[in-house]
N, C-alpha and C positions, 0 to 999 in steps of 0.2 A: 505493501499500501505506500504508498507517496503521497508526501503531504505537500502543498506548497503552503508556506506563510507570508504573503504579502500585508505590510501596512502602508494604508494611504498615507501619503505626506503630507497631506492636509489634517486626517486625524496626530503627527507627531507635531506638526506646529498647533493644532488647538491645543491639545496636552499640555505643551510648553508653555502656553502666554496662558492658563490659568493656575498653573503650577507655582510661574515668578510672579504672577500677579503683571503680568503682560511686560515684562522687564524690571520692573519698580522696587524688586524686591530686595532685600545686601547683599542674599549668598548668590545674585544675579549678576549684580554690580563689578561685586569686587572678587567676586570666586567664578564667574563664569558657569554655574551651577543652576540650571536652565530647568531639572527636572527635581528636585530634593533630594537627591542623593548625595 
């Protein structure tokens, strides 16, 4: 069984915007950590 795992770029960008508060969080400003990991 072959499985193809494709994540749309629009979903990645939306998740980045949500988790980084549209780039305004201190983690995204200072350490470029956009996904909270």
